[in-house]
Structures are given as C-alpha cells and as structure tokens.
N, CA, C and O atoms as a CHARMM CRD file, in Angstrom:
* protein
*
  348
    1    1 MET  N      1.29100 192.38800 109.35000 PROA 1      0.00000
    2    1 MET  CA     1.60900 192.77400 110.70800 PROA 1      0.00000
    3    1 MET  C      0.61400 192.10800 111.65500 PROA 1      0.00000
    4    1 MET  O     -0.57200 192.00500 111.34200 PROA 1      0.00000
    5    2 GLY  N      1.09300 191.65800 112.80500 PROA 2      0.00000
    6    2 GLY  CA     0.23300 191.01400 113.79200 PROA 2      0.00000
    7    2 GLY  C     -0.50700 192.04400 114.62300 PROA 2      0.00000
    8    2 GLY  O     -0.37700 193.25100 114.41800 PROA 2      0.00000
    9    3 GLN  N     -1.27700 191.54200 115.55300 PROA 3      0.00000
   10    3 GLN  CA    -2.01400 192.44700 116.43800 PROA 3      0.00000
   11    3 GLN  C     -1.04500 193.18900 117.33700 PROA 3      0.00000
   12    3 GLN  O     -0.06500 192.61900 117.81600 PROA 3      0.00000
   13    4 ASP  N     -1.32100 194.45100 117.56000 PROA 4      0.00000
   14    4 ASP  CA    -0.44700 195.26500 118.40300 PROA 4      0.00000
   15    4 ASP  C     -0.33600 194.71800 119.81600 PROA 4      0.00000
   16    4 ASP  O      0.73300 194.78600 120.42200 PROA 4      0.00000
   17    5 ASP  N     -1.43000 194.17600 120.34900 PROA 5      0.00000
   18    5 ASP  CA    -1.37100 193.71500 121.73400 PROA 5      0.00000
   19    5 ASP  C     -0.52100 192.46100 121.87600 PROA 5      0.00000
   20    5 ASP  O     -0.23900 192.04100 122.99800 PROA 5      0.00000
   21    6 ALA  N     -0.10400 191.85100 120.76900 PROA 6      0.00000
   22    6 ALA  CA     0.80800 190.72500 120.83200 PROA 6      0.00000
   23    6 ALA  C      2.21300 191.18600 121.22300 PROA 6      0.00000
   24    6 ALA  O      3.02900 190.37100 121.65400 PROA 6      0.00000
   25    7 MET  N      2.50000 192.45300 121.08000 PROA 7      0.00000
   26    7 MET  CA     3.81800 192.98300 121.40700 PROA 7      0.00000
   27    7 MET  C      3.99300 193.16900 122.91300 PROA 7      0.00000
   28    7 MET  O      5.12400 193.32200 123.37300 PROA 7      0.00000
   29    8 GLY  N      2.95600 193.16000 123.66500 PROA 8      0.00000
   30    8 GLY  CA     3.05400 193.34300 125.10200 PROA 8      0.00000
   31    8 GLY  C      1.67900 193.42800 125.71700 PROA 8      0.00000
   32    8 GLY  O      0.68100 193.61700 125.02100 PROA 8      0.00000
   33    9 ARG  N      1.63400 193.28700 127.02300 PROA 9      0.00000
   34    9 ARG  CA     0.35400 193.36100 127.71600 PROA 9      0.00000
   35    9 ARG  C      0.01600 194.80200 128.04500 PROA 9      0.00000
   36    9 ARG  O      0.90800 195.61800 128.27600 PROA 9      0.00000
   37   10 VAL  N     -1.25700 195.11000 128.06700 PROA 10     0.00000
   38   10 VAL  CA    -1.71600 196.46400 128.36500 PROA 10     0.00000
   39   10 VAL  C     -1.78800 196.68800 129.87000 PROA 10     0.00000
   40   10 VAL  O     -1.59900 197.81300 130.33200 PROA 10     0.00000
   41   11 THR  N     -2.05800 195.63400 130.64500 PROA 11     0.00000
   42   11 THR  CA    -2.08300 195.73800 132.10200 PROA 11     0.00000
   43   11 THR  C     -1.23000 194.62900 132.70400 PROA 11     0.00000
   44   11 THR  O     -0.93400 193.62400 132.05700 PROA 11     0.00000
   45   12 ARG  N     -0.84800 194.83600 133.94400 PROA 12     0.00000
   46   12 ARG  CA    -0.06900 193.84900 134.67700 PROA 12     0.00000
   47   12 ARG  C     -0.59300 193.80300 136.10900 PROA 12     0.00000
   48   12 ARG  O     -0.90700 194.84300 136.68900 PROA 12     0.00000
   49   13 ARG  N     -0.68700 192.62700 136.67000 PROA 13     0.00000
   50   13 ARG  CA    -1.09400 192.46600 138.06900 PROA 13     0.00000
   51   13 ARG  C      0.12500 192.72700 138.94700 PROA 13     0.00000
   52   13 ARG  O      1.20800 192.20400 138.68700 PROA 13     0.00000
   53   14 HSD  N     -0.05900 193.54500 139.99600 PROA 14     0.00000
   54   14 HSD  CA     1.06800 193.93400 140.84300 PROA 14     0.00000
   55   14 HSD  C      0.56200 194.20700 142.26200 PROA 14     0.00000
   56   14 HSD  O     -0.55400 194.69000 142.45300 PROA 14     0.00000
   57   15 ALA  N      1.39200 193.89300 143.24300 PROA 15     0.00000
   58   15 ALA  CA     1.04100 194.18200 144.63800 PROA 15     0.00000
   59   15 ALA  C      1.10600 195.69000 144.87200 PROA 15     0.00000
   60   15 ALA  O      2.07200 196.34500 144.48000 PROA 15     0.00000
   61   16 VAL  N      0.07700 196.23300 145.51200 PROA 16     0.00000
   62   16 VAL  CA     0.03000 197.66100 145.82400 PROA 16     0.00000
   63   16 VAL  C     -0.37200 197.86500 147.27700 PROA 16     0.00000
   64   16 VAL  O     -0.93500 196.97700 147.91700 PROA 16     0.00000
   65   17 LEU  N     -0.07600 199.03400 147.77300 PROA 17     0.00000
   66   17 LEU  CA    -0.48500 199.43600 149.10900 PROA 17     0.00000
   67   17 LEU  C     -1.45700 200.58900 148.94800 PROA 17     0.00000
   68   17 LEU  O     -1.07400 201.67700 148.51500 PROA 17     0.00000
   69   18 ARG  N     -2.71400 200.35300 149.29400 PROA 18     0.00000
   70   18 ARG  CA    -3.74400 201.38500 149.16700 PROA 18     0.00000
   71   18 ARG  C     -3.91200 202.06000 150.53000 PROA 18     0.00000
   72   18 ARG  O     -4.28800 201.42400 151.51500 PROA 18     0.00000
   73   19 VAL  N     -3.62300 203.36300 150.56000 PROA 19     0.00000
   74   19 VAL  CA    -3.69000 204.12800 151.80500 PROA 19     0.00000
   75   19 VAL  C     -4.93900 204.98200 151.76100 PROA 19     0.00000
   76   19 VAL  O     -5.09300 205.84100 150.89200 PROA 19     0.00000
   77   20 GLY  N     -5.82900 204.73700 152.71100 PROA 20     0.00000
   78   20 GLY  CA    -7.05600 205.50700 152.80800 PROA 20     0.00000
   79   20 GLY  C     -7.09400 206.29100 154.09600 PROA 20     0.00000
   80   20 GLY  O     -6.18900 206.16200 154.92000 PROA 20     0.00000
   81   21 PRO  N     -8.12100 207.10400 154.29400 PROA 21     0.00000
   82   21 PRO  CA    -8.20300 207.92600 155.50400 PROA 21     0.00000
   83   21 PRO  C     -8.38500 207.08900 156.77800 PROA 21     0.00000
   84   21 PRO  O     -8.03100 207.53100 157.87100 PROA 21     0.00000
   85   22 GLU  N     -8.93600 205.88700 156.63200 PROA 22     0.00000
   86   22 GLU  CA    -9.21300 205.07600 157.82400 PROA 22     0.00000
   87   22 GLU  C     -8.43900 203.76600 157.87700 PROA 22     0.00000
   88   22 GLU  O     -8.33400 203.15100 158.93800 PROA 22     0.00000
   89   23 GLU  N     -7.89500 203.33500 156.74200 PROA 23     0.00000
   90   23 GLU  CA    -7.17200 202.06500 156.75300 PROA 23     0.00000
   91   23 GLU  C     -6.16600 201.98600 155.60500 PROA 23     0.00000
   92   23 GLU  O     -6.24400 202.71800 154.61800 PROA 23     0.00000
   93   24 THR  N     -5.22300 201.06900 155.77900 PROA 24     0.00000
   94   24 THR  CA    -4.23500 200.77600 154.74900 PROA 24     0.00000
   95   24 THR  C     -4.41600 199.31600 154.35800 PROA 24     0.00000
   96   24 THR  O     -4.47800 198.43600 155.21700 PROA 24     0.00000
   97   25 ILE  N     -4.50100 199.06600 153.04800 PROA 25     0.00000
   98   25 ILE  CA    -4.77100 197.71200 152.55900 PROA 25     0.00000
   99   25 ILE  C     -3.70300 197.31300 151.54800 PROA 25     0.00000
  100   25 ILE  O     -3.40400 198.06200 150.61800 PROA 25     0.00000
  101   26 ARG  N     -3.13100 196.12600 151.73900 PROA 26     0.00000
  102   26 ARG  CA    -2.23700 195.54100 150.73600 PROA 26     0.00000
  103   26 ARG  C     -3.07600 194.62200 149.87000 PROA 26     0.00000
  104   26 ARG  O     -3.83000 193.79500 150.38200 PROA 26     0.00000
  105   27 ARG  N     -2.94600 194.76400 148.54800 PROA 27     0.00000
  106   27 ARG  CA    -3.70900 193.90800 147.65200 PROA 27     0.00000
  107   27 ARG  C     -3.04700 193.85900 146.28400 PROA 27     0.00000
  108   27 ARG  O     -2.14200 194.64000 145.98900 PROA 27     0.00000
  109   28 ILE  N     -3.50100 192.94900 145.46900 PROA 28     0.00000
  110   28 ILE  CA    -3.05000 192.84600 144.08900 PROA 28     0.00000
  111   28 ILE  C     -4.00200 193.69100 143.24300 PROA 28     0.00000
  112   28 ILE  O     -5.22000 193.60800 143.40200 PROA 28     0.00000
  113   29 ASP  N     -3.44600 194.50300 142.34600 PROA 29     0.00000
  114   29 ASP  CA    -4.26600 195.37600 141.52200 PROA 29     0.00000
  115   29 ASP  C     -3.76000 195.32900 140.08200 PROA 29     0.00000
  116   29 ASP  O     -2.62900 194.91200 139.82900 PROA 29     0.00000
  117   30 SER  N     -4.59000 195.75200 139.15100 PROA 30     0.00000
  118   30 SER  CA    -4.19600 195.84700 137.74300 PROA 30     0.00000
  119   30 SER  C     -3.63500 197.23600 137.47900 PROA 30     0.00000
  120   30 SER  O     -4.26700 198.24100 137.80400 PROA 30     0.00000
  121   31 LEU  N     -2.45900 197.28800 136.89500 PROA 31     0.00000
  122   31 LEU  CA    -1.80900 198.55500 136.58500 PROA 31     0.00000
  123   31 LEU  C     -1.57200 198.64400 135.08400 PROA 31     0.00000
  124   31 LEU  O     -1.30600 197.63400 134.43300 PROA 31     0.00000
  125   32 ALA  N     -1.66800 199.83700 134.54200 PROA 32     0.00000
  126   32 ALA  CA    -1.37500 200.04600 133.12300 PROA 32     0.00000
  127   32 ALA  C      0.11700 199.84600 132.89300 PROA 32     0.00000
  128   32 ALA  O      0.94600 200.26800 133.69900 PROA 32     0.00000
  129   33 VAL  N      0.44000 199.20300 131.79300 PROA 33     0.00000
  130   33 VAL  CA     1.82700 198.97200 131.42500 PROA 33     0.00000
  131   33 VAL  C      2.26900 200.08800 130.48400 PROA 33     0.00000
  132   33 VAL  O      1.52000 200.50300 129.59900 PROA 33     0.00000
  133   34 GLU  N      3.46500 200.55500 130.68100 PROA 34     0.00000
  134   34 GLU  CA     4.03700 201.54900 129.77900 PROA 34     0.00000
  135   34 GLU  C      5.39100 201.01800 129.33100 PROA 34     0.00000
  136   34 GLU  O      6.21200 200.60800 130.15300 PROA 34     0.00000
  137   35 GLU  N      5.61700 201.03000 128.02200 PROA 35     0.00000
  138   35 GLU  CA     6.85800 200.51700 127.46100 PROA 35     0.00000
  139   35 GLU  C      7.40400 201.49800 126.43200 PROA 35     0.00000
  140   35 GLU  O      6.64500 202.25900 125.83200 PROA 35     0.00000
  141   36 PRO  N      8.73100 201.48100 126.22500 PROA 36     0.00000
  142   36 PRO  CA     9.31100 202.35900 125.20600 PROA 36     0.00000
  143   36 PRO  C      9.02800 201.83400 123.80300 PROA 36     0.00000
  144   36 PRO  O      8.92700 200.62600 123.59000 PROA 36     0.00000
  145   37 LEU  N      8.90500 202.74000 122.86600 PROA 37     0.00000
  146   37 LEU  CA     8.73700 202.40900 121.45100 PROA 37     0.00000
  147   37 LEU  C      9.71900 203.27600 120.67200 PROA 37     0.00000
  148   37 LEU  O      9.59900 204.50100 120.66300 PROA 37     0.00000
  149   38 GLU  N     10.68800 202.64200 120.01900 PROA 38     0.00000
  150   38 GLU  CA    11.62600 203.38700 119.18300 PROA 38     0.00000
  151   38 GLU  C     11.04600 203.50100 117.78700 PROA 38     0.00000
  152   38 GLU  O     10.61400 202.50600 117.20600 PROA 38     0.00000
  153   39 ILE  N     11.03300 204.69200 117.25600 PROA 39     0.00000
  154   39 ILE  CA    10.54100 204.95000 115.90500 PROA 39     0.00000
  155   39 ILE  C     11.75000 205.20700 115.02200 PROA 39     0.00000
  156   39 ILE  O     12.60600 206.03300 115.34100 PROA 39     0.00000
  157   40 ARG  N     11.81000 204.49000 113.90600 PROA 40     0.00000
  158   40 ARG  CA    12.89800 204.65800 112.94700 PROA 40     0.00000
  159   40 ARG  C     12.33000 205.13400 111.63000 PROA 40     0.00000
  160   40 ARG  O     11.25600 204.69700 111.21600 PROA 40     0.00000
  161   41 LEU  N     13.04000 206.02100 110.97300 PROA 41     0.00000
  162   41 LEU  CA    12.66200 206.49700 109.65000 PROA 41     0.00000
  163   41 LEU  C     13.77100 206.10100 108.69700 PROA 41     0.00000
  164   41 LEU  O     14.93100 206.46700 108.88700 PROA 41     0.00000
  165   42 ASN  N     13.40100 205.34400 107.66500 PROA 42     0.00000
  166   42 ASN  CA    14.39800 204.83900 106.70000 PROA 42     0.00000
  167   42 ASN  C     15.52400 204.09300 107.40400 PROA 42     0.00000
  168   42 ASN  O     16.68400 204.19900 107.00700 PROA 42     0.00000
  169   43 GLY  N     15.18500 203.33400 108.45300 PROA 43     0.00000
  170   43 GLY  CA    16.16200 202.53000 109.17200 PROA 43     0.00000
  171   43 GLY  C     16.97500 203.27000 110.20300 PROA 43     0.00000
  172   43 GLY  O     17.74200 202.64500 110.93600 PROA 43     0.00000
  173   44 GLU  N     16.83600 204.58500 110.28900 PROA 44     0.00000
  174   44 GLU  CA    17.59600 205.39200 111.23800 PROA 44     0.00000
  175   44 GLU  C     16.72300 205.76200 112.43800 PROA 44     0.00000
  176   44 GLU  O     15.55500 206.11100 112.26400 PROA 44     0.00000
  177   45 PRO  N     17.27900 205.69000 113.65900 PROA 45     0.00000
  178   45 PRO  CA    16.49900 206.07500 114.83700 PROA 45     0.00000
  179   45 PRO  C     16.00200 207.51400 114.72500 PROA 45     0.00000
  180   45 PRO  O     16.76200 208.41500 114.37200 PROA 45     0.00000
  181   46 TYR  N     14.72500 207.72000 115.02600 PROA 46     0.00000
  182   46 TYR  CA    14.13400 209.06500 115.01100 PROA 46     0.00000
  183   46 TYR  C     13.86600 209.52900 116.43400 PROA 46     0.00000
  184   46 TYR  O     14.33900 210.58700 116.84800 PROA 46     0.00000
  185   47 LEU  N     13.10000 208.72800 117.18800 PROA 47     0.00000
  186   47 LEU  CA    12.83100 209.06300 118.58300 PROA 47     0.00000
  187   47 LEU  C     12.33200 207.83400 119.32400 PROA 47     0.00000
  188   47 LEU  O     11.92900 206.83900 118.72200 PROA 47     0.00000
  189   48 VAL  N     12.36900 207.93000 120.63900 PROA 48     0.00000
  190   48 VAL  CA    11.80600 206.90500 121.51400 PROA 48     0.00000
  191   48 VAL  C     10.71800 207.57600 122.32800 PROA 48     0.00000
  192   48 VAL  O     10.93100 208.64100 122.90900 PROA 48     0.00000
  193   49 THR  N      9.55500 206.95200 122.36800 PROA 49     0.00000
  194   49 THR  CA     8.44200 207.48000 123.15000 PROA 49     0.00000
  195   49 THR  C      7.92100 206.38100 124.06800 PROA 49     0.00000
  196   49 THR  O      8.04300 205.19500 123.75800 PROA 49     0.00000
  197   50 MET  N      7.35700 206.76600 125.16300 PROA 50     0.00000
  198   50 MET  CA     6.72600 205.80100 126.06800 PROA 50     0.00000
  199   50 MET  C      5.25600 205.73000 125.70700 PROA 50     0.00000
  200   50 MET  O      4.61600 206.74000 125.41600 PROA 50     0.00000
  201   51 ARG  N      4.72500 204.48300 125.73300 PROA 51     0.00000
  202   51 ARG  CA     3.31500 204.30300 125.38700 PROA 51     0.00000
  203   51 ARG  C      2.79200 203.02900 126.02500 PROA 51     0.00000
  204   51 ARG  O      3.55400 202.12000 126.35400 PROA 51     0.00000
  205   52 THR  N      1.47200 202.98000 126.19300 PROA 52     0.00000
  206   52 THR  CA     0.80300 201.73600 126.56000 PROA 52     0.00000
  207   52 THR  C      0.70000 200.92200 125.28100 PROA 52     0.00000
  208   52 THR  O      0.15600 201.41200 124.29100 PROA 52     0.00000
  209   53 PRO  N      1.21200 199.67900 125.27000 PROA 53     0.00000
  210   53 PRO  CA     1.20000 198.88400 124.04000 PROA 53     0.00000
  211   53 PRO  C     -0.19900 198.75200 123.44000 PROA 53     0.00000
  212   53 PRO  O     -1.19200 198.64700 124.16100 PROA 53     0.00000
  213   54 GLY  N     -0.25500 198.76000 122.13100 PROA 54     0.00000
  214   54 GLY  CA    -1.50800 198.62300 121.40500 PROA 54     0.00000
  215   54 GLY  C     -1.66500 199.75500 120.40900 PROA 54     0.00000
  216   54 GLY  O     -1.41000 200.91200 120.74300 PROA 54     0.00000
  217   55 ASN  N     -2.07300 199.44800 119.21600 PROA 55     0.00000
  218   55 ASN  CA    -2.27100 200.44300 118.15500 PROA 55     0.00000
  219   55 ASN  C     -1.00800 201.25300 117.89200 PROA 55     0.00000
  220   55 ASN  O     -1.07200 202.45400 117.62600 PROA 55     0.00000
  221   56 ASP  N      0.14400 200.58200 117.96800 PROA 56     0.00000
  222   56 ASP  CA     1.42100 201.27400 117.80800 PROA 56     0.00000
  223   56 ASP  C      1.56900 201.93700 116.44000 PROA 56     0.00000
  224   56 ASP  O      2.04700 203.06800 116.35000 PROA 56     0.00000
  225   57 VAL  N      1.16600 201.24900 115.38400 PROA 57     0.00000
  226   57 VAL  CA     1.32300 201.81000 114.04000 PROA 57     0.00000
  227   57 VAL  C      0.47500 203.07000 113.89300 PROA 57     0.00000
  228   57 VAL  O      0.93600 204.06200 113.32900 PROA 57     0.00000
  229   58 ASP  N     -0.75800 203.04100 114.39400 PROA 58     0.00000
  230   58 ASP  CA    -1.59900 204.23900 114.34600 PROA 58     0.00000
  231   58 ASP  C     -0.97700 205.38100 115.15600 PROA 58     0.00000
  232   58 ASP  O     -1.01700 206.53800 114.73700 PROA 58     0.00000
  233   59 LEU  N     -0.40900 205.05400 116.30200 PROA 59     0.00000
  234   59 LEU  CA     0.25700 206.05400 117.12900 PROA 59     0.00000
  235   59 LEU  C      1.40100 206.70900 116.35700 PROA 59     0.00000
  236   59 LEU  O      1.53700 207.93300 116.35800 PROA 59     0.00000
  237   60 VAL  N      2.21500 205.89700 115.70400 PROA 60     0.00000
  238   60 VAL  CA     3.35400 206.42400 114.94700 PROA 60     0.00000
  239   60 VAL  C      2.88300 207.27300 113.77000 PROA 60     0.00000
  240   60 VAL  O      3.43700 208.34200 113.51400 PROA 60     0.00000
  241   61 HSD  N      1.87300 206.80700 113.06100 PROA 61     0.00000
  242   61 HSD  CA     1.36200 207.60000 111.92600 PROA 61     0.00000
  243   61 HSD  C      0.85100 208.96100 112.40500 PROA 61     0.00000
  244   61 HSD  O      1.13100 209.98200 111.77600 PROA 61     0.00000
  245   62 GLY  N      0.11500 208.98100 113.49800 PROA 62     0.00000
  246   62 GLY  CA    -0.38000 210.24700 114.04100 PROA 62     0.00000
  247   62 GLY  C      0.73200 211.16000 114.49700 PROA 62     0.00000
  248   62 GLY  O      0.68000 212.37000 114.27500 PROA 62     0.00000
  249   63 LEU  N      1.74600 210.58700 115.13700 PROA 63     0.00000
  250   63 LEU  CA     2.87900 211.38400 115.59700 PROA 63     0.00000
  251   63 LEU  C      3.63400 211.97600 114.40600 PROA 63     0.00000
  252   63 LEU  O      3.97500 213.15900 114.41600 PROA 63     0.00000
  253   64 LEU  N      3.89500 211.16600 113.38600 PROA 64     0.00000
  254   64 LEU  CA     4.61200 211.66700 112.20800 PROA 64     0.00000
  255   64 LEU  C      3.79700 212.72400 111.47300 PROA 64     0.00000
  256   64 LEU  O      4.36200 213.67200 110.92700 PROA 64     0.00000
  257   65 TYR  N      2.48600 212.57100 111.45300 PROA 65     0.00000
  258   65 TYR  CA     1.62000 213.57700 110.82800 PROA 65     0.00000
  259   65 TYR  C      1.67300 214.88900 111.61700 PROA 65     0.00000
  260   65 TYR  O      1.81400 215.96700 111.04000 PROA 65     0.00000
  261   66 SER  N      1.55800 214.78000 112.93700 PROA 66     0.00000
  262   66 SER  CA     1.55900 215.99400 113.75800 PROA 66     0.00000
  263   66 SER  C      2.91100 216.70300 113.73300 PROA 66     0.00000
  264   66 SER  O      2.97200 217.91800 113.92400 PROA 66     0.00000
  265   67 GLU  N      3.99600 215.96200 113.50000 PROA 67     0.00000
  266   67 GLU  CA     5.33100 216.55600 113.40400 PROA 67     0.00000
  267   67 GLU  C      5.61600 217.11300 112.00700 PROA 67     0.00000
  268   67 GLU  O      6.66400 217.72100 111.78400 PROA 67     0.00000
  269   68 GLY  N      4.68500 216.90800 111.06300 PROA 68     0.00000
  270   68 GLY  CA     4.87400 217.42200 109.71000 PROA 68     0.00000
  271   68 GLY  C      5.79300 216.56700 108.84600 PROA 68     0.00000
  272   68 GLY  O      6.20500 217.00000 107.77000 PROA 68     0.00000
  273   69 ILE  N      6.11800 215.36700 109.29800 PROA 69     0.00000
  274   69 ILE  CA     7.00000 214.48300 108.54100 PROA 69     0.00000
  275   69 ILE  C      6.23800 213.79900 107.41000 PROA 69     0.00000
  276   69 ILE  O      6.79100 213.56600 106.33500 PROA 69     0.00000
  277   70 ILE  N      4.98200 213.48100 107.65100 PROA 70     0.00000
  278   70 ILE  CA     4.11100 212.96300 106.60200 PROA 70     0.00000
  279   70 ILE  C      2.90200 213.87600 106.50100 PROA 70     0.00000
  280   70 ILE  O      2.51300 214.53000 107.46800 PROA 70     0.00000
  281   71 SER  N      2.31000 213.90700 105.29900 PROA 71     0.00000
  282   71 SER  CA     1.11200 214.74300 105.14200 PROA 71     0.00000
  283   71 SER  C     -0.04800 213.97300 104.53300 PROA 71     0.00000
  284   71 SER  O     -1.18900 214.43500 104.56000 PROA 71     0.00000
  285   72 GLU  N      0.24200 212.80300 103.98400 PROA 72     0.00000
  286   72 GLU  CA    -0.82900 211.98700 103.40900 PROA 72     0.00000
  287   72 GLU  C     -0.42800 210.52000 103.42300 PROA 72     0.00000
  288   72 GLU  O      0.74100 210.18700 103.62000 PROA 72     0.00000
  289   73 ARG  N     -1.39000 209.66400 103.21600 PROA 73     0.00000
  290   73 ARG  CA    -1.19900 208.22100 103.29100 PROA 73     0.00000
  291   73 ARG  C     -0.07500 207.72700 102.38000 PROA 73     0.00000
  292   73 ARG  O      0.67800 206.82700 102.75200 PROA 73     0.00000
  293   74 SER  N      0.03900 208.31200 101.19300 PROA 74     0.00000
  294   74 SER  CA     1.04700 207.86400 100.23200 PROA 74     0.00000
  295   74 SER  C      2.48000 208.16400 100.68000 PROA 74     0.00000
  296   74 SER  O      3.42700 207.66800 100.07000 PROA 74     0.00000
  297   75 ASP  N      2.65700 208.97200 101.74000 PROA 75     0.00000
  298   75 ASP  CA     3.99400 209.24500 102.27000 PROA 75     0.00000
  299   75 ASP  C      4.56900 208.03500 103.00800 PROA 75     0.00000
  300   75 ASP  O      5.77000 207.98300 103.27000 PROA 75     0.00000
  301   76 ILE  N      3.72200 207.06600 103.34400 PROA 76     0.00000
  302   76 ILE  CA     4.15200 205.88500 104.08700 PROA 76     0.00000
  303   76 ILE  C      4.32800 204.72500 103.11400 PROA 76     0.00000
  304   76 ILE  O      3.39300 204.33800 102.41300 PROA 76     0.00000
  305   77 VAL  N      5.53600 204.17800 103.08200 PROA 77     0.00000
  306   77 VAL  CA     5.82300 203.04600 102.21000 PROA 77     0.00000
  307   77 VAL  C      5.67700 201.74500 102.98100 PROA 77     0.00000
  308   77 VAL  O      5.11900 200.78000 102.45900 PROA 77     0.00000
  309   78 LEU  N      6.17200 201.70300 104.22300 PROA 78     0.00000
  310   78 LEU  CA     6.16000 200.48300 105.02300 PROA 78     0.00000
  311   78 LEU  C      6.14700 200.85400 106.49700 PROA 78     0.00000
  312   78 LEU  O      6.83800 201.78100 106.92000 PROA 78     0.00000
  313   79 ALA  N      5.36400 200.13000 107.27000 PROA 79     0.00000
  314   79 ALA  CA     5.36700 200.26600 108.72400 PROA 79     0.00000
  315   79 ALA  C      5.40100 198.85400 109.27600 PROA 79     0.00000
  316   79 ALA  O      4.53200 198.03900 108.96800 PROA 79     0.00000
  317   80 ARG  N      6.42400 198.55900 110.11000 PROA 80     0.00000
  318   80 ARG  CA     6.54400 197.20900 110.65800 PROA 80     0.00000
  319   80 ARG  C      7.30200 197.23100 111.97200 PROA 80     0.00000
  320   80 ARG  O      8.00300 198.18800 112.30000 PROA 80     0.00000
  321   81 TYR  N      7.13400 196.13800 112.71700 PROA 81     0.00000
  322   81 TYR  CA     7.89900 195.95300 113.93500 PROA 81     0.00000
  323   81 TYR  C      9.26300 195.39000 113.55800 PROA 81     0.00000
  324   81 TYR  O      9.37000 194.57600 112.64000 PROA 81     0.00000
  325   82 CYS  N     10.28600 195.81300 114.25100 PROA 82     0.00000
  326   82 CYS  CA    11.63100 195.27200 114.05100 PROA 82     0.00000
  327   82 CYS  C     11.89300 194.23900 115.13700 PROA 82     0.00000
  328   82 CYS  O     11.66800 194.50300 116.31800 PROA 82     0.00000
  329   83 ALA  N     12.35900 193.08600 114.74500 PROA 83     0.00000
  330   83 ALA  CA    12.64100 192.03000 115.70400 PROA 83     0.00000
  331   83 ALA  C     13.95400 192.27200 116.43000 PROA 83     0.00000
  332   83 ALA  O     14.13000 191.79000 117.54900 PROA 83     0.00000
  333   84 GLY  N     14.86600 192.99600 115.83400 PROA 84     0.00000
  334   84 GLY  CA    16.16300 193.23400 116.43400 PROA 84     0.00000
  335   84 GLY  C     16.61300 194.65500 116.24100 PROA 84     0.00000
  336   84 GLY  O     15.80800 195.54000 115.95300 PROA 84     0.00000
  337   85 VAL  N     17.89500 194.87400 116.39700 PROA 85     0.00000
  338   85 VAL  CA    18.44500 196.22400 116.28100 PROA 85     0.00000
  339   85 VAL  C     18.44800 196.69600 114.83200 PROA 85     0.00000
  340   85 VAL  O     18.22100 197.87700 114.56900 PROA 85     0.00000
  341   86 ARG  N     18.69700 195.80900 113.90600 PROA 86     0.00000
  342   86 ARG  CA    18.75000 196.19900 112.48800 PROA 86     0.00000
  343   86 ARG  C     17.40800 196.00800 111.83400 PROA 86     0.00000
  344   86 ARG  O     16.80500 194.94100 111.95400 PROA 86     0.00000
  345   87 CYS  N     16.92600 197.02400 111.14100 PROA 87     0.00000
  346   87 CYS  CA    15.65200 196.95100 110.43100 PROA 87     0.00000
  347   87 CYS  C     15.82100 197.47900 109.03200 PROA 87     0.00000
  348   87 CYS  O     14.86200 197.50600 108.26100 PROA 87     0.00000
C-alpha cells in the first residue's frame, strides 16, 4: 500500500474573506480538506465517512474495532484502496 497522503491533499489553498471587528480582508488561506471514504467489508459497502485524507487504514481499523466488528489484529485479512467501484 502507498502512502495515505498520496490519495489526496490534506490542505488546499482557497480565497477567503476574513471579517474582523475593524476590517475585512480578502486573502488566500490554507483550509483543511475533507473527503468521503467508503469502507467495504468482504467487498460489500459498509459505510461512508468523511475524513481528512491520511492514515486511512488506521482510521478504518480503529472504527471497525470501536464498532465491535474486529477484536484483534488477526481479524483483518486485507486492507487496501480500491481503484474503482469493484474491489
């Protein structure tokens, strides 16, 4: 598996309007990126969650553990990114 940050950027430069008590400023700022992540179990869709890209596999393992779907490392056979709809 490649690096998680290869799947998307964590921040994006975007024009913003900053409104303060004494002035309003237009400028370019760095914003956190949030993207959907579909989780599939045995090839079947389980859920879609929004997340900042990075450490996706760890995020999924923690979520599955907290949901009681897995209880130990040996419960996981394979974790990978799907390039298309079929995995």
